[in-house]
N, C-alpha and C positions, 0 to 999 in steps of 0.2 A: 517658737523659734529660739534657738540658742542666743543668749544676750550678746555674746561676742560677735556672732555673725550678723545680728541685727545692727549693731553699731557700725560694722564694716559696710553693710549695705547702705546705710544712711550717708556714710562718708563718700562712697562711690557716687551716689545720686547727687550730692552737693558738688562733686568734682565735675560732673557732666552738665550742670545747669549753666545758664548764661549764654551770651553770644560768643561763639568760639572765634569768629573773625571780626570782632568788634574793633572799631577804629575811632579815635578821637577826631572830632571835626576839624580841630586846628592842625591836624597832621596830614590831611588829605586835600587834594585839589579836585573839586567836583566838576566833572565834564558834562556839559549840557548837549554838545553837538560834536560830531566827528565828521570830517570830510576825507574822502579817499580819491586821490588822483594817481596817475601812473606816469613816471618819467620814462618814455620809450627810449630815449637816447642813452640814459644810464642804466636802464632796466631795473628801476627801483620804485617801490611804493612811496608815494608822496602823501603823508598824513598830516592833517590839520586838526587841532583840538581847540574847542572853545570852552574856556574855564571860567566859572563864576568868580568874580572879584569880590571876595568876602568882605574886604575892608570897605569897599564902596557900598555894599548892601547894608552892612551893619551901621555905617556912619550916617545913613539917611541923607538928609539934604544939608549937611553941614558945609560951611563955606569952603573948607579945605579940601573937600572931595568933589566939588562941583564939576571939575574938568576931568575927573577920572572916568574911564570907561567902565561899564558894569561887567565887562568880560575882558579876558586876556586870551589872545590866540597864539598858540605855539605850533611850529611846523617842523617836521623831520622826515628824512628819507632813509629807507633801508630795504634789504632784500625781502623782509617779511613785515607785516603790519605790527606784530608784537614787538619786534626789535625797534621799529620806528617809534612806537609809543614809549618804550623803555628809554630810548635816547633822549626823550624830552626831559627826563629827570636831571639832565645836565644843565638845563635852563630853569626848570620849575623848582622852587624851594620845597615843594610838597609832592607826595606820591599821588599819581593819577588814580581817580576812583570812577569806575564805569557804572556804578549801581544806580545812578540817576540820569543816565543817558536818555535823551528824549528824541534826538534826530540823528540819523545817519545819512550823509549826503554823498551820492555817487557823482563824480565828475563824468562828463560825457565821454571823454576818451577812455577812461577806466571802464565804463559801462559797455563800450563797444568791443573791447578787446580782452580785458583782463578780469572781468567780474568773477569768473569761475575760480580764479586763483586767490580771490580776496574774501571769500565767504567763510572759510574754515575757522579763522580766529574767533569770530563772534559766536560760532556754534560751540566752541570749547570753553570760552572764557566763563569762569564761575561767577564773576561779579555782575556782568551784564544780564539783564532779565529777559532779553529776547523780545520784549514787547515794545521796544522803541520803534518809532515810525521811520520810514525811509522816503527819500525824495531825490530826484534827479536834477542836476544842474544842467538846464537845457542850453546847449551850445556854449558851455562855459566850464570852468574848473570848479571843483568843490571848494577849494581853498578860498576862492573869491566870495562864495556864498557865506562861508563861515565867518569872514571878516566884517561883513556888513552889519552895522548897528541898526536897531529898529526903534521907531519913535514911541509907540504905544505900550510896548512891553520892555521892561528892563533887560530881561534875558532874551537875546535874539533867538535862541533855540526854541524857547517856549512860544515866541511870537510866530515862528515858522509853523510849529505844530498847530497852534490855534487857527492860523490862516488856512492850513490844509483842511482841518476839521470843518471850518466855516464854509470853504469853497465846495467841499464834498456834500455838506448837508443842505446848503441854501442855494447853490448854483448848479452843481452837477458836473462841472468840468474836471474836477479832481476826484480822487477816491483815497481815503486814508487807508494805508496798508502798513502793517507792522512787518518787522524783519522775518518772523517765523511764517507769517501769511505769505510773504513774497516767495520764500523758499518752498512752501507747500505748492504754490502755483508752478514754480519752476519744475518741481519733481512730479507733478500730477500727470496722469494719463489723459490725453485728449484736450488739453488746454495749455495756453501760454500765459506769461505774467504781464501785468501792466503796473506802472507806478506813476504817481503824480510828478510833475516837474515844477521847477522854480526858476524865475528869471530875474536878472538884475536890470532895473530901469535906472540908467544914469551911470556915472563913473564910479569905479571901485574906490578910487582915491578919496572921493567925496564921502562915500558911505562908511569909511573907516574912521572919520573924524566925528567925535562926540558933539562938536558944535553943530553939525548938520541936523541932528535929531532935536536940537533945542529950538529950531525954527518952526513956523507954521506950515512951511512948504519945503520939506527936505529935498535936496537935489537928487538923492539916490534912494531908491526903495526896492524892496523885494516884492515880487508879484508871483502868485501861484499861476502856473501855466496849465496846459492841457495834459493828456496822458502820454507817456512813453511806452512803447510796446517792445517786448522781448521775444526772442526765440531761443530756447535753451538758455544759455547764459550771456547772450549778446543783444545789445540794444539794436533794433532794426529801423525804428522810425517813430514818428509822432502822429497822434490823432489831432484833428482840428477841434474847435469848440463844439460844433454840432455832433461830430462823431463821438466825442467824449461823453456828452450828455446821453446820446443813444446807447453807448456802452453801459453807463450806470443804470439806465432804465432797464436794460436787459438783465443786469445782474442784481436787480432789486437793491441797489445802493442809493437810490434817490427817492426822497419823499416830498421835498419842497423845491420848487423852482418857478421862475417866471418865463412864460412863453409869449412872445409878440408875433403877430401875424396880420396880414392885410385883411381888412374887413369890407373893402369895396375895391373898385377898379380905379380909384382916384388917389392911390398911394396914402390912404388913411389906414391907421393901425389900431388894433385892439390888443389887450393883454389879459391872460389868465394866470392865476396863481395856483399851481398844483399843490395840494395839501396831503395827498396820499396816492400811492401807486403800487400796484402788484403785477408782477409779470411771471409767466410760466412758459418755459421752452420745452417742447416735447419732440423727440426724434423717433420716427417710425421707419421701418424698412419695408419697401415694396419693390418687388422684382429685383431684389438684391441691391437696391439703391436707397440711401437715407433721404428722408424728407422732413423738414422742420416745420412745426406748427407753433407760432408765437402768439400768446394771448396776453394782452395788457389791459388792465382796468385802472382808470384814473378818475379821481374826484378833484375838481378845481372850482375856483371862484372867478367870476368876471370882475377884474379890478380896474380896467380902463377900456373905454370904448369911444373912439373918435370918428365914428361914422353916424350918418343920419338914419336911424331905424327906431321902430317902436319896440322897445324891449319888453313890453307887456304882452307881446304876441308870441305865443309858444313856438310858432313856426320860425320866427326870427332867432329865438334862443337855440332851436334845433340846428339852424343853419350855422350859427356861431360855433356850436359844439363840433360840427363837422369840419369847419375850417381850422379850428384849433387842433383837432385830432389829426387832420391831414399834415399840419405843420410838425407835430410831434412824431407822427409815423415816418415822416421824411428823414428825421434824424436817425431813427432806428434802421431804416433801409440804407442810409448812407454808411453807417458803421459796419453793417454786414457786408456791403460792397467793398469797403476798405479792407476788411478782413479777407474776403474771398478773392478779390481782383487786384487790388493795389499791392497787397503784401503777401497774399497766400499764406497767412499765419492764423491759426485757429485760436486767437485769444478770446473769442466770444464763447468758446466752450461747447461747440456742437459735438466734437469728439468725446468730450467728457460725458455728455448725456448718453452717447452710444456705449461707452465703457461701463457706465453705471447700470444701464437698463437693458443692454443687449451685448453681453460680454462675448458671446460666441462669435458675433459679427465683428466685434472689435479685434478679437484675437486673430481672426482670419485676415482682416484687411488693414491692421494698424500700420504695417510697413508701406502701404500704398495710400495712406490717408492724405498725403500731400496732393495726390492726383484726384482723390475722391472729393475732398472738401470744397474746392472752388466750384464744383458743379452741383452742389446740394441745392435743391429747390426749397423755397421757404414761403410761408404765408403769414402775414402779420394781421392779426385781428385786434384792433384797438378800440376800446369803449371808453368814451369820455363823458362824464356827467357834470353839469353845471347846476348845482342845487341853489346857488345864490347869485344874485345879479349886482350886488354891491349896495350902497346906501341910497341910491336913487333909481327910479324906474327907467327913465330915458336918458340918452346921452345929453351932454351939455349943448351939443350942436343942434339937437332936436328941439331944445327949448322946453 
């Protein structure tokens, strides 16, 4: 290669290395959470941003920063989300940075009427990674959620995210869903979207005071709620706790949970801890009508037993398994009925199964799916195994 061209090539390579959009940390305001509400009277997006207080974080526990909040919240209104965010520079001394966004909060009013108009910005924005989680402020504004301080995590946005992940993994009433996953559900054929909800327990005014988080019993807390269900781009309602658990079992979103159930006719209860679950939903077409076959396999441990029985008897263990299975099966049956009868919204994905496995039927009947879906017959086959009885043979009551 000609020496002159070789030198030119090296120079060009050097010019293209490095981070083209690199920013100094002291020049940006890192956003942990964004809340989206809508002002119907003024017809404006109402945007709240939760920004990391770098001074508080870097100063640790120095006496001069004890009363400082770990975050600062700014709020702005405009005709578009991008303009509202840009207006915040009039108050913030630093440029907003979306690259570390963890949580996007939808206000209930926004989710009911204006969601479709508010998704475009985050699809186009180059800084946001689209893997941030979303949550719905149940019966509240997103701005109120954004303002609440949390006791165990310095960054409220991170606290909300961890609470969602924990509630999803260990309880089953929530399901963690990212922004791109939510949009995939919205645009998918034969299914609708669900997202977790968050609730404020207490007064907003108390939850914004850093003194509240320094006590052993804060007056105001954020609590993860059940699932909100959507049709197209509109919030239509909420599932209760049993329905939310049933939904997550159907979707293979749940591996661990505790199920309590009566073990006799004297109001005594037992509990099993589920440590693995697998579900499979199959749709078949017979006489031009879909039928659903649901198979669920669960392994669990008996962790509490307050009835008088001999647990060394295999027949007793078998009876306990049947009672636990009946309890869990009831939650699945309940969420399917909520989907078919209460809302007539196919958020459980029967239509998606038809679309994926019998496209010719879907193509022929997709426009009348609203009439077909509520009448789909289904069968639930749930197999629950109890390989362990806990650390003792019989219950404490048995002696």
